[in-house]
Structure formats: C-alpha cells, structure tokens
VMD Tcl script that draws the C-alpha trace (Angstrom):
set ca {
  {19.91 2.62 -2.92}
  {19.11 -1.09 -2.91}
  {16.14 -2.35 -4.94}
  {14.34 -3.33 -1.70}
  {14.70 0.20 -0.35}
  {13.44 1.60 -3.65}
  {10.25 -0.45 -3.49}
  {9.76 0.28 0.20}
  {10.13 4.00 -0.57}
  {7.54 3.74 -3.34}
  {5.13 1.91 -1.02}
  {5.68 4.34 1.87}
  {5.12 7.32 -0.39}
  {1.93 5.86 -1.86}
  {0.61 4.94 1.59}
  {1.38 8.42 2.94}
  {-0.44 10.10 0.07}
  {-3.33 7.66 0.39}
  {-3.81 7.80 4.15}
  {-3.15 11.51 4.56}
  {-4.81 12.98 1.45}
  {-6.95 10.57 -0.57}
  {-8.62 8.20 1.91}
  {-9.99 10.86 4.29}
  {-11.91 12.37 1.37}
  {-13.03 8.98 0.08}
  {-14.34 7.74 3.44}
  {-16.92 10.54 3.50}
  {-18.36 9.12 0.25}
  {-18.67 5.59 1.69}
  {-16.79 2.34 2.02}
  {-17.02 1.49 -1.69}
  {-15.31 4.78 -2.55}
  {-12.67 4.07 0.10}
  {-12.04 0.61 -1.34}
  {-11.74 1.97 -4.88}
  {-9.37 4.70 -3.70}
  {-7.24 2.08 -1.96}
  {-7.23 -0.07 -5.08}
  {-6.08 2.92 -7.12}
  {-3.28 3.82 -4.71}
  {-2.14 0.19 -4.58}
  {-2.13 -0.03 -8.38}
  {0.00 3.12 -8.61}
  {2.52 1.58 -6.20}
  {2.63 -1.70 -8.15}
  {2.79 0.06 -11.54}
  {5.69 2.21 -10.36}
  {7.57 -0.85 -9.14}
  {6.80 -2.60 -12.43}
  {8.16 0.32 -14.42}
  {11.42 0.09 -12.51}
  {11.91 -3.66 -12.18}
  {9.71 -5.69 -14.56}
  {11.93 -7.82 -16.77}
  {15.10 -6.76 -14.97}
  {15.74 -10.12 -13.33}
  {16.50 -8.45 -9.99}
  {15.88 -10.76 -7.03}
  {14.49 -9.26 -3.84}
  {14.92 -10.75 -0.40}
  {12.27 -10.61 2.31}
  {13.32 -12.31 5.55}
  {15.72 -14.61 3.66}
  {13.06 -15.51 1.07}
  {13.95 -14.64 -2.53}
  {11.11 -12.95 -4.42}
  {10.57 -11.17 -7.71}
  {9.60 -7.48 -7.79}
  {5.86 -8.22 -7.79}
  {5.92 -10.55 -4.79}
  {8.10 -8.21 -2.76}
  {5.99 -5.17 -3.67}
  {2.68 -6.86 -2.95}
  {3.71 -8.46 0.35}
  {5.26 -5.28 1.73}
  {2.27 -3.24 0.58}
  {-0.12 -5.64 2.34}
  {1.96 -5.51 5.53}
  {1.92 -1.70 5.48}
  {-1.85 -1.66 4.90}
  {-2.39 -4.12 7.74}
  {-0.53 -1.81 10.09}
  {-2.13 1.46 8.94}
  {-5.75 0.56 8.24}
  {-6.86 -0.23 11.83}
  {-5.56 3.18 12.96}
  {-7.33 4.91 10.07}
  {-10.58 3.00 10.55}
  {-10.75 3.80 14.27}
  {-9.93 7.44 13.64}
  {-12.74 7.73 11.07}
  {-15.28 5.60 12.95}
  {-15.49 2.76 10.46}
  {-13.88 0.04 12.59}
  {-16.31 -2.89 13.13}
  {-18.17 -2.52 16.40}
  {-17.74 1.26 16.61}
  {-21.01 3.08 17.31}
  {-20.44 6.72 16.33}
}
mol new
graphics top color blue
foreach p $ca { graphics top sphere $p radius 0.5 }
foreach p [lrange $ca 0 end-1] q [lrange $ca 1 end] { graphics top cylinder $p $q radius 0.2 }
display resetview
C-alpha cells in the first residue's frame, strides 16, 4: 500500500467514525461540542499519520505537488470535511438559513 493510500485510509476511517458515530451525538449538545468533537477526530487522524510517517522523509504527491506527511494529511482531511460537512449539517438542521 502506498503512503498516500495509507493516509487516505486513516482519514476515511476517522471521518466515517466521526460522521456516523461521534458527531450525531455531539450535535445534540450544541455547535461548540460538535466543533470540539471534530477537532478531536482530526487530531486522531493527524496523530496516526504522524506516528507512521514523522521523521521518515517520505514525500507525498498531491496532484503533482510534493508534500510532507503533515501537508498531505491536512489538505486531504480538509477536502474530505468540505465534502461531508454540508451533507451532515443539512441532515441535522444546522446549515445556515435552515429554519427547523
């Protein structure tokens, strides 16, 4: 498995656990709780990637741009969040402009 696939797998797993198990419980406690839960899930993803690749010197490539493990992990995590959060927010009635 390539290093890029390893980090993407870590991020996908963390996002799945977050969006399917953790965030639905946190949203009922408010947006601050949701934000803290998201911060925790994101830190787990980054810490796992760090444990595998920090100091290894492995170069990651994202659309022909060479990155270190942190840059690749963070950018792909942000892209995944940007795709998933609008769906989650609409589903739970927290999207701006929703009157539920």
